[in-house]
Backbone as a chain_set.jsonl record, in Angstrom:
{"seq": "DELKPCVQCQQFKSGILLDKEDENGVDLCDKCPFTVIQVERAEDFAVDENELCHFQDDDDCRATFVYGYHNSTGMLHVWVQKTKECPIVVDIMGIILGVIGAIVAIGLALILMWKVFTSIHDRREFARFEKERLMAKWDTGENPIFKQATSTFKNPTYAGK", "coords": {"N": [[-104.584, 201.085, -62.265], [-107.315, 200.971, -62.056], [-107.895, 198.281, -61.888], [-106.623, 197.466, -59.626], [-107.989, 197.532, -56.956], [-109.757, 195.324, -57.211], [-107.981, 193.219, -57.73], [-106.502, 193.23, -55.357], [-108.513, 192.577, -53.522], [-109.565, 190.07, -54.446], [-107.311, 188.353, -54.771], [-105.435, 188.827, -52.629], [-106.951, 189.26, -50.417], [-107.374, 191.829, -49.245], [-107.468, 195.445, -49.081], [-109.62, 198.158, -50.322], [-112.112, 197.195, -51.113], [-112.701, 194.969, -49.639], [-114.859, 193.142, -47.564], [-117.019, 194.893, -47.968], [-120.208, 196.039, -49.009], [-122.645, 196.628, -51.603], [-125.572, 198.759, -52.102], [-127.554, 196.857, -52.383], [-126.723, 194.736, -50.909], [-124.794, 193.122, -52.014], [-121.622, 191.695, -52.183], [-118.836, 193.744, -52.754], [-116.459, 192.795, -53.751], [-117.183, 190.597, -55.216], [-118.385, 191.784, -57.363], [-116.541, 192.52, -59.209], [-115.36, 192.795, -62.567], [-114.025, 190.576, -63.485], [-112.262, 187.469, -62.867], [-109.496, 186.608, -60.972], [-106.509, 184.936, -62.061], [-104.333, 182.793, -60.645], [-100.811, 182.753, -60.755], [-97.381, 181.596, -60.909], [-95.281, 183.3, -61.814], [-95.982, 186.409, -62.896], [-94.881, 187.913, -64.921], [-94.343, 186.206, -67.014], [-96.617, 186.117, -68.524], [-96.845, 188.48, -69.809], [-97.173, 189.169, -72.705], [-97.616, 189.927, -76.194], [-100.513, 191.784, -76.516], [-100.953, 192.119, -73.862], [-100.774, 193.753, -70.65], [-98.338, 194.601, -68.247], [-98.456, 195.126, -64.798], [-97.704, 196.809, -61.721], [-98.101, 197.325, -58.203], [-98.031, 199.024, -55.025], [-98.947, 197.899, -51.832], [-100.714, 198.466, -48.695], [-98.908, 197.496, -46.85], [-96.45, 198.051, -47.853], [-95.684, 196.176, -49.668], [-94.972, 194.726, -52.836], [-97.061, 194.042, -55.467], [-97.661, 192.078, -58.373], [-99.21, 191.962, -61.516], [-100.767, 190.87, -64.604], [-102.727, 191.998, -67.27], [-105.114, 191.444, -69.859], [-107.058, 191.345, -72.908], [-109.14, 188.843, -74.25], [-108.764, 187.669, -77.551], [-110.897, 186.728, -79.257], [-113.276, 186.698, -77.707], [-113.188, 189.042, -76.277], [-113.089, 189.202, -73.598], [-111.947, 190.102, -70.33], [-108.886, 189.133, -68.971], [-107.01, 188.398, -66.089], [-103.923, 187.85, -64.764], [-102.416, 187.034, -61.829], [-99.615, 187.299, -59.748], [-98.822, 184.862, -57.347], [-97.546, 185.416, -54.882], [-96.6, 188.284, -52.958], [-93.982, 190.728, -53.182], [-92.193, 191.593, -50.559], [-90.437, 194.111, -48.692], [-87.418, 193.569, -46.849], [-87.51, 193.649, -43.402], [-85.681, 195.63, -41.272], [-84.148, 195.059, -38.22], [-83.828, 197.436, -36.072], [-83.369, 197.828, -33.348], [-81.992, 195.517, -32.674], [-79.621, 195.899, -34.115], [-78.591, 198.199, -32.847], [-78.269, 197.263, -30.188], [-76.44, 195.232, -30.739], [-74.18, 196.672, -31.64], [-73.586, 198.168, -29.342], [-73.052, 196.063, -27.567], [-70.81, 194.951, -28.842], [-68.948, 197.031, -28.57], [-68.688, 197.139, -25.756], [-67.679, 194.538, -25.313], [-65.23, 194.648, -26.71], [-63.972, 196.646, -25.199], [-63.808, 195.372, -22.661], [-62.135, 193.24, -23.376], [-59.792, 194.634, -24.056], [-59.138, 195.778, -21.558], [-58.683, 193.437, -20.071], [-56.473, 192.389, -21.503], [-54.611, 194.439, -20.972], [-54.373, 194.159, -18.189], [-53.27, 191.572, -17.973], [-50.84, 191.993, -19.326], [-49.616, 193.963, -17.64], [-49.401, 192.483, -15.278], [-47.612, 190.415, -15.987], [-45.378, 191.989, -16.618], [-44.889, 193.209, -14.1], [-44.244, 190.932, -12.568], [-41.853, 190.12, -13.801], [-40.22, 192.362, -13.238], [-40.184, 192.227, -10.424], [-38.909, 189.761, -10.069], [-36.405, 190.369, -11.149], [-35.61, 192.318, -9.308], [-35.461, 190.79, -6.952], [-33.393, 189.056, -7.673], [-31.21, 190.836, -7.929], [-31.073, 191.705, -5.281], [-30.316, 189.374, -3.958], [-27.797, 189.037, -4.972], [-26.267, 190.902, -3.746], [-23.281, 192.345, -2.321], [-22.746, 193.31, 0.12], [-23.528, 193.582, 3.604], [-26.853, 192.976, 4.302], [-28.1, 194.534, 6.155], [-26.776, 196.896, 6.321], [-25.826, 199.87, 4.642], [-23.385, 200.414, 2.266], [-22.648, 202.914, 1.351], [-23.504, 204.771, 3.116], [-22.529, 207.14, 5.62], [-21.847, 207.811, 8.973], [-23.165, 210.6, 10.754], [-21.876, 211.658, 12.979], [-18.58, 211.856, 14.253], [-15.771, 210.349, 15.869], [-12.876, 211.481, 17.305], [-9.513, 210.895, 18.406], [-7.561, 212.569, 20.642], [-4.193, 212.998, 20.589], [-2.597, 214.382, 22.353], [-3.89, 214.638, 24.672], [-3.825, 213.34, 27.751], [-5.23, 212.638, 29.796], [-7.959, 211.974, 31.782]], "CA": [[-105.191, 201.571, -61.028], [-108.713, 200.552, -62.025], [-107.975, 196.862, -61.545], [-105.925, 197.23, -58.362], [-108.845, 197.122, -55.832], [-110.276, 193.97, -57.424], [-106.862, 192.277, -57.57], [-106.212, 193.149, -53.922], [-109.614, 191.905, -52.833], [-109.714, 188.676, -54.853], [-106.087, 187.553, -54.605], [-104.719, 188.99, -51.368], [-107.946, 189.47, -49.358], [-107.095, 193.113, -48.603], [-107.859, 196.578, -49.913], [-110.809, 198.932, -49.975], [-113.343, 196.462, -51.436], [-112.86, 193.817, -48.755], [-115.945, 193.199, -46.573], [-117.948, 195.994, -48.235], [-121.337, 195.633, -49.841], [-123.363, 197.742, -52.229], [-126.881, 199.023, -51.482], [-128.377, 195.641, -52.464], [-126.127, 193.717, -50.05], [-123.888, 192.276, -52.79], [-120.214, 191.944, -51.853], [-118.182, 194.498, -53.83], [-115.384, 191.962, -54.303], [-117.815, 189.714, -56.204], [-118.866, 192.59, -58.494], [-115.43, 192.803, -60.123], [-115.709, 192.267, -63.9], [-113.131, 189.48, -63.861], [-111.765, 186.613, -61.798], [-108.04, 186.53, -61.128], [-105.897, 183.629, -62.296], [-103.071, 182.764, -59.898], [-99.655, 182.199, -61.465], [-96.119, 181.717, -60.155], [-94.614, 184.53, -62.279], [-96.894, 187.15, -63.765], [-94.123, 188.439, -66.06], [-94.382, 185.225, -68.104], [-97.845, 186.311, -69.295], [-96.807, 189.816, -70.404], [-96.845, 189.006, -74.122], [-98.557, 190.501, -77.166], [-101.262, 192.978, -76.113], [-101.133, 192.116, -72.404], [-100.074, 194.813, -69.925], [-97.751, 194.241, -66.955], [-98.707, 196.178, -63.802], [-97.203, 196.645, -60.355], [-98.607, 198.311, -57.248], [-97.628, 198.873, -53.628], [-100.106, 197.849, -50.947], [-100.572, 199.188, -47.422], [-97.761, 196.943, -46.12], [-95.279, 198.346, -48.692], [-95.346, 195.01, -50.472], [-95.192, 194.971, -54.255], [-97.823, 192.99, -56.137], [-97.501, 192.12, -59.825], [-100.239, 191.265, -62.287], [-100.822, 191.131, -66.044], [-104.103, 191.904, -67.765], [-105.267, 191.5, -71.299], [-108.385, 190.967, -73.403], [-109.131, 187.688, -75.134], [-108.936, 188.138, -78.928], [-112.188, 186.41, -79.889], [-114.426, 187.032, -76.864], [-113.04, 190.38, -75.7], [-113.199, 189.068, -72.153], [-110.762, 190.536, -69.59], [-108.171, 188.099, -68.206], [-106.021, 188.985, -65.175], [-103.025, 186.867, -64.161], [-101.821, 187.652, -60.64], [-98.549, 186.524, -59.107], [-99.334, 184.335, -56.077], [-96.946, 186.039, -53.706], [-96.153, 189.671, -53.064], [-92.575, 190.933, -52.838], [-92.158, 192.521, -49.429], [-89.075, 194.474, -48.311], [-86.909, 192.957, -45.628], [-87.599, 194.575, -42.271], [-84.417, 195.685, -40.534], [-84.358, 195.179, -36.778], [-82.943, 198.526, -35.639], [-82.994, 197.613, -31.948], [-80.959, 194.481, -32.681], [-78.368, 196.504, -34.587], [-78.088, 199.088, -31.79], [-77.766, 196.435, -29.082], [-75.246, 194.531, -31.212], [-73.053, 197.614, -31.649], [-73.242, 198.453, -27.942], [-72.431, 194.851, -27.032], [-69.475, 194.813, -29.424], [-68.078, 198.038, -27.946], [-68.414, 196.684, -24.39], [-66.823, 193.355, -25.39], [-63.888, 195.088, -27.087], [-63.424, 197.335, -24.029], [-63.425, 194.378, -21.66], [-60.974, 192.501, -23.883], [-58.617, 195.506, -23.919], [-58.799, 195.866, -20.124], [-58.106, 192.149, -19.699], [-55.125, 192.31, -22.086], [-53.762, 195.371, -20.222], [-54.13, 193.568, -16.875], [-52.333, 190.459, -18.163], [-49.541, 192.579, -19.662], [-49.003, 194.584, -16.459], [-49.052, 191.427, -14.316], [-46.383, 189.787, -16.484], [-44.304, 192.977, -16.473], [-44.591, 193.34, -12.668], [-43.547, 189.711, -12.11], [-40.465, 190.184, -14.293], [-39.52, 193.385, -12.462], [-39.974, 191.722, -9.074], [-37.89, 188.713, -10.152], [-35.126, 191.049, -11.343], [-35.279, 192.944, -8.028], [-35.049, 189.729, -6.029], [-32.094, 188.559, -8.121], [-30.21, 191.84, -7.544], [-30.976, 191.729, -3.822], [-29.566, 188.194, -3.534], [-26.421, 189.152, -5.429], [-25.627, 192.028, -3.052], [-22.013, 191.95, -1.694], [-22.669, 193.913, 1.433], [-24.484, 193.089, 4.582], [-28.157, 193.529, 3.919], [-28.541, 195.46, 7.184], [-25.961, 198.112, 6.263], [-25.623, 200.439, 3.313], [-21.96, 200.758, 2.205], [-22.464, 204.317, 0.987], [-23.91, 205.619, 4.229], [-21.53, 207.53, 6.618], [-22.468, 208.373, 10.167], [-23.056, 212.055, 10.845], [-20.97, 211.99, 14.088], [-17.269, 211.193, 14.178], [-15.013, 210.377, 17.115], [-11.432, 211.638, 17.085], [-8.696, 210.766, 19.61], [-6.572, 213.622, 20.759], [-2.98, 212.343, 21.089], [-1.96, 215.166, 23.413], [-4.703, 214.545, 25.873], [-3.396, 212.167, 28.468], [-6.038, 212.504, 31.0], [-9.153, 211.197, 31.906]], "C": [[-106.667, 201.16, -60.934], [-108.854, 199.115, -61.543], [-107.402, 196.55, -60.165], [-106.87, 196.825, -57.227], [-109.394, 195.71, -55.984], [-109.189, 192.919, -57.246], [-106.534, 192.114, -56.09], [-107.277, 192.329, -53.204], [-109.652, 190.413, -53.165], [-108.485, 187.825, -54.53], [-105.539, 187.613, -53.183], [-105.639, 189.24, -50.178], [-107.626, 190.724, -48.54], [-107.631, 194.214, -49.499], [-109.192, 197.176, -49.525], [-112.121, 198.189, -50.252], [-113.643, 195.321, -50.474], [-113.953, 194.089, -47.721], [-116.864, 194.407, -46.746], [-119.022, 195.499, -49.193], [-121.961, 196.857, -50.479], [-124.736, 197.887, -51.569], [-127.812, 197.812, -51.509], [-127.828, 194.504, -51.599], [-125.201, 192.773, -50.783], [-122.453, 192.685, -52.455], [-119.532, 192.625, -53.04], [-117.062, 193.697, -54.488], [-115.942, 191.039, -55.398], [-118.279, 190.472, -57.439], [-117.752, 192.94, -59.476], [-115.715, 192.135, -61.471], [-114.826, 191.109, -64.354], [-112.842, 188.63, -62.64], [-110.274, 186.435, -62.036], [-107.607, 185.084, -61.342], [-104.535, 183.657, -61.606], [-101.98, 182.105, -60.724], [-98.414, 182.374, -60.605], [-95.389, 183.01, -60.502], [-95.534, 185.233, -63.281], [-96.18, 187.646, -65.022], [-94.159, 187.499, -67.265], [-95.59, 185.427, -69.019], [-97.894, 187.692, -69.949], [-96.335, 189.715, -71.855], [-97.935, 189.656, -74.963], [-99.196, 191.786, -76.625], [-101.43, 193.091, -74.595], [-100.265, 193.18, -71.747], [-99.598, 194.307, -68.564], [-97.953, 195.408, -65.992], [-98.12, 195.789, -62.447], [-97.906, 197.667, -59.473], [-98.108, 197.969, -55.85], [-98.893, 198.83, -52.785], [-99.812, 198.59, -49.645], [-99.375, 198.71, -46.602], [-96.444, 197.203, -46.836], [-94.79, 197.118, -49.451], [-95.734, 195.291, -51.925], [-95.896, 193.762, -54.873], [-97.694, 193.179, -57.647], [-98.648, 191.359, -60.48], [-100.175, 191.699, -63.746], [-102.287, 191.038, -66.458], [-104.107, 192.043, -69.283], [-106.658, 191.024, -71.695], [-108.237, 189.8, -74.381], [-109.497, 188.153, -76.544], [-110.338, 187.903, -79.471], [-113.374, 186.864, -79.036], [-114.363, 188.457, -76.328], [-113.143, 190.379, -74.188], [-111.866, 189.431, -71.484], [-110.188, 189.364, -68.802], [-107.114, 188.806, -67.356], [-105.238, 187.854, -64.537], [-102.282, 187.558, -63.02], [-100.772, 186.719, -60.065], [-99.015, 186.122, -57.713], [-98.814, 185.092, -54.861], [-96.535, 187.471, -54.006], [-94.68, 189.731, -52.676], [-92.517, 192.008, -51.764], [-90.71, 192.849, -49.07], [-88.688, 193.809, -46.992], [-86.919, 194.004, -44.523], [-86.299, 194.484, -41.476], [-84.723, 195.897, -39.06], [-83.366, 196.193, -36.216], [-82.464, 198.292, -34.208], [-81.902, 196.546, -31.848], [-79.609, 195.021, -33.119], [-77.762, 197.374, -33.494], [-77.517, 198.276, -30.639], [-76.515, 195.661, -29.481], [-74.016, 195.422, -31.202], [-72.613, 197.926, -30.225], [-72.541, 197.247, -27.319], [-71.014, 194.654, -27.555], [-68.503, 195.798, -28.787], [-67.71, 197.61, -26.529], [-67.468, 195.484, -24.406], [-65.384, 193.732, -25.754], [-63.218, 195.802, -25.92], [-62.966, 196.372, -22.957], [-62.204, 193.572, -22.097], [-59.701, 193.334, -23.752], [-58.187, 195.641, -22.457], [-58.144, 194.577, -19.658], [-56.682, 191.998, -20.24], [-54.16, 193.233, -21.331], [-53.412, 194.782, -18.858], [-53.124, 192.413, -16.98], [-50.933, 191.0, -18.448], [-48.867, 193.187, -18.436], [-48.621, 193.535, -15.416], [-47.746, 190.733, -14.719], [-45.198, 190.728, -16.292], [-43.903, 193.129, -15.004], [-43.862, 192.108, -12.124], [-42.086, 189.706, -12.555], [-39.644, 191.196, -13.492], [-39.217, 192.889, -11.044], [-38.9, 190.635, -9.065], [-36.501, 189.331, -10.334], [-34.665, 191.713, -10.043], [-34.777, 191.9, -7.033], [-33.663, 189.197, -6.393], [-30.981, 189.529, -7.724], [-30.014, 191.876, -6.04], [-30.164, 190.539, -3.304], [-28.097, 188.287, -3.925], [-25.655, 190.279, -4.726], [-24.392, 191.537, -2.293], [-21.832, 192.59, -0.32], [-23.715, 193.304, 2.335], [-25.821, 193.772, 4.31], [-28.68, 194.503, 4.958], [-27.823, 196.792, 7.091], [-25.797, 198.561, 4.824], [-24.165, 200.877, 3.226], [-21.724, 202.226, 1.857], [-22.716, 205.234, 2.18], [-22.742, 205.858, 5.196], [-22.252, 208.152, 7.799], [-22.229, 209.874, 10.218], [-22.104, 212.469, 11.974], [-19.685, 211.192, 13.945], [-16.566, 211.321, 15.53], [-13.531, 210.439, 16.764], [-10.718, 211.476, 18.425], [-7.624, 211.837, 19.576], [-5.287, 213.013, 21.353], [-2.306, 213.126, 22.225], [-2.724, 215.096, 24.718], [-4.359, 213.245, 26.57], [-4.308, 211.853, 29.639], [-7.275, 211.665, 30.805], [-10.187, 211.612, 30.961]], "O": [[-107.199, 201.021, -59.833], [-109.825, 198.774, -60.868], [-107.67, 195.488, -59.604], [-106.582, 195.829, -56.563], [-109.489, 194.974, -55.002], [-109.437, 191.855, -56.68], [-106.313, 190.999, -55.618], [-106.958, 191.481, -52.37], [-109.759, 189.582, -52.263], [-108.62, 186.694, -54.063], [-105.214, 186.581, -52.595], [-105.167, 189.412, -49.055], [-107.608, 190.689, -47.31], [-108.189, 193.939, -50.561], [-109.817, 196.771, -48.544], [-113.149, 198.535, -49.669], [-114.742, 194.767, -50.501], [-113.965, 195.141, -47.082], [-117.429, 194.894, -45.767], [-118.777, 194.661, -50.061], [-121.832, 197.974, -49.978], [-125.025, 197.209, -50.583], [-128.764, 197.753, -50.731], [-128.412, 193.421, -51.563], [-124.846, 191.723, -50.246], [-122.117, 193.869, -52.448], [-119.628, 192.161, -54.176], [-116.756, 193.907, -55.662], [-115.259, 190.74, -56.378], [-118.543, 189.853, -58.47], [-118.01, 193.601, -60.482], [-116.254, 191.028, -61.51], [-114.89, 190.711, -65.517], [-113.142, 189.024, -61.512], [-109.84, 186.149, -63.152], [-108.248, 184.144, -60.871], [-103.679, 184.47, -61.957], [-102.183, 181.045, -61.316], [-98.392, 183.195, -59.688], [-94.932, 183.732, -59.615], [-95.82, 184.715, -64.361], [-96.804, 187.784, -66.074], [-94.021, 187.943, -68.405], [-95.59, 184.962, -70.159], [-98.894, 188.035, -70.581], [-95.224, 190.132, -72.184], [-99.042, 189.899, -74.484], [-98.499, 192.753, -76.317], [-101.997, 194.07, -74.108], [-99.166, 193.477, -72.215], [-100.35, 193.671, -67.826], [-97.654, 196.552, -66.333], [-98.051, 194.614, -62.085], [-98.266, 198.75, -59.936], [-97.807, 196.819, -55.53], [-99.808, 199.626, -52.992], [-98.785, 199.255, -49.516], [-98.881, 199.445, -45.747], [-95.42, 196.631, -46.463], [-93.621, 197.036, -49.829], [-96.7, 196.003, -52.197], [-95.409, 192.633, -54.816], [-97.625, 194.308, -58.134], [-99.007, 190.26, -60.057], [-99.612, 192.741, -64.082], [-103.0, 190.121, -66.051], [-103.233, 192.667, -69.885], [-107.35, 190.377, -70.908], [-107.336, 189.778, -75.219], [-110.429, 188.939, -76.717], [-110.912, 188.8, -80.089], [-114.367, 187.358, -79.57], [-115.395, 189.02, -75.96], [-113.27, 191.434, -73.567], [-110.796, 189.112, -72.001], [-110.903, 188.688, -68.062], [-106.412, 189.697, -67.835], [-105.806, 187.001, -63.855], [-101.598, 188.558, -63.236], [-100.998, 185.518, -59.911], [-99.548, 186.951, -56.976], [-99.564, 185.371, -53.925], [-96.176, 187.822, -55.13], [-94.193, 188.883, -51.928], [-92.763, 193.184, -52.03], [-89.845, 191.975, -49.131], [-89.534, 193.53, -46.142], [-86.4, 195.107, -44.692], [-85.878, 193.403, -41.065], [-85.469, 196.806, -38.696], [-82.218, 195.86, -35.921], [-81.299, 198.528, -33.891], [-80.992, 196.663, -31.028], [-78.574, 194.649, -32.565], [-76.561, 197.301, -33.237], [-76.417, 198.554, -30.162], [-75.626, 195.454, -28.655], [-72.933, 194.99, -30.806], [-71.418, 197.948, -29.928], [-71.542, 197.404, -26.617], [-70.122, 194.242, -26.813], [-67.361, 195.443, -28.495], [-66.546, 197.706, -26.138], [-66.547, 195.419, -23.592], [-64.434, 193.202, -25.178], [-62.031, 195.596, -25.668], [-61.876, 196.52, -22.403], [-61.34, 193.258, -21.279], [-58.651, 192.809, -23.382], [-56.993, 195.619, -22.16], [-57.155, 194.616, -18.927], [-55.79, 191.537, -19.529], [-53.016, 192.854, -21.078], [-52.269, 194.894, -18.415], [-52.222, 192.304, -16.149], [-49.953, 190.522, -17.877], [-47.679, 192.958, -18.208], [-47.607, 193.692, -14.736], [-46.879, 190.495, -13.877], [-44.131, 190.301, -15.85], [-42.713, 193.174, -14.69], [-42.955, 192.241, -11.303], [-41.195, 189.336, -11.79], [-38.506, 190.917, -13.114], [-38.122, 193.107, -10.527], [-38.073, 190.59, -8.154], [-35.531, 188.865, -9.736], [-33.48, 191.681, -9.711], [-33.775, 192.119, -6.352], [-32.853, 188.918, -5.509], [-29.932, 189.105, -7.24], [-28.891, 192.06, -5.571], [-29.416, 190.667, -2.335], [-27.244, 187.68, -3.277], [-24.513, 190.569, -5.085], [-24.418, 190.464, -1.691], [-20.798, 192.383, 0.316], [-24.64, 192.62, 1.9], [-25.893, 194.985, 4.115], [-29.625, 195.239, 4.675], [-28.243, 197.748, 7.744], [-25.65, 197.748, 3.912], [-23.736, 201.667, 4.068], [-20.617, 202.715, 2.083], [-22.192, 206.346, 2.235], [-22.04, 204.915, 5.56], [-23.179, 208.942, 7.617], [-21.189, 210.355, 9.767], [-21.564, 213.574, 11.913], [-19.695, 210.02, 13.568], [-16.76, 212.304, 16.244], [-13.001, 209.593, 16.043], [-11.249, 211.87, 19.463], [-6.885, 211.979, 18.602], [-5.296, 212.561, 22.498], [-1.517, 212.555, 22.977], [-2.202, 215.479, 25.765], [-4.583, 212.165, 26.025], [-4.112, 210.876, 30.362], [-7.518, 210.876, 29.892], [-11.275, 211.037, 30.945]]}, "num_chains": 1, "name": "protein.A"}
């Protein structure tokens, strides 16, 4: 935690020491007791007496560095990983719109399938109806089951007018 502000300021140009000066006008970033050494992987330098450190910055990115003291000079060396590991930002609005779009698309597909199915079914029914109508054995103007409600009888004993 003691080295974190200097590492942030020198390597990533962020943190509480950035653009601040002491009472003499000296940049606080320049007053750090060490200069960072940029490396691809800081973990590779975590050997012997060196300490591996991690910290989260204001952007929720994780920075990694290793510090240790030189055996003969006692000078502090700090190896900082060049890049921070930042979490992947999930686009919530994209997910919501994607789900809504998928639901609408599935609904439209189901309606279209239902319409096609009913159209095919109606055509078959109409074709069957037309076939039965053409095969009818009675006059199409008369129903063979229908009987008139009035009947006419001839009286054999009535000889008159």
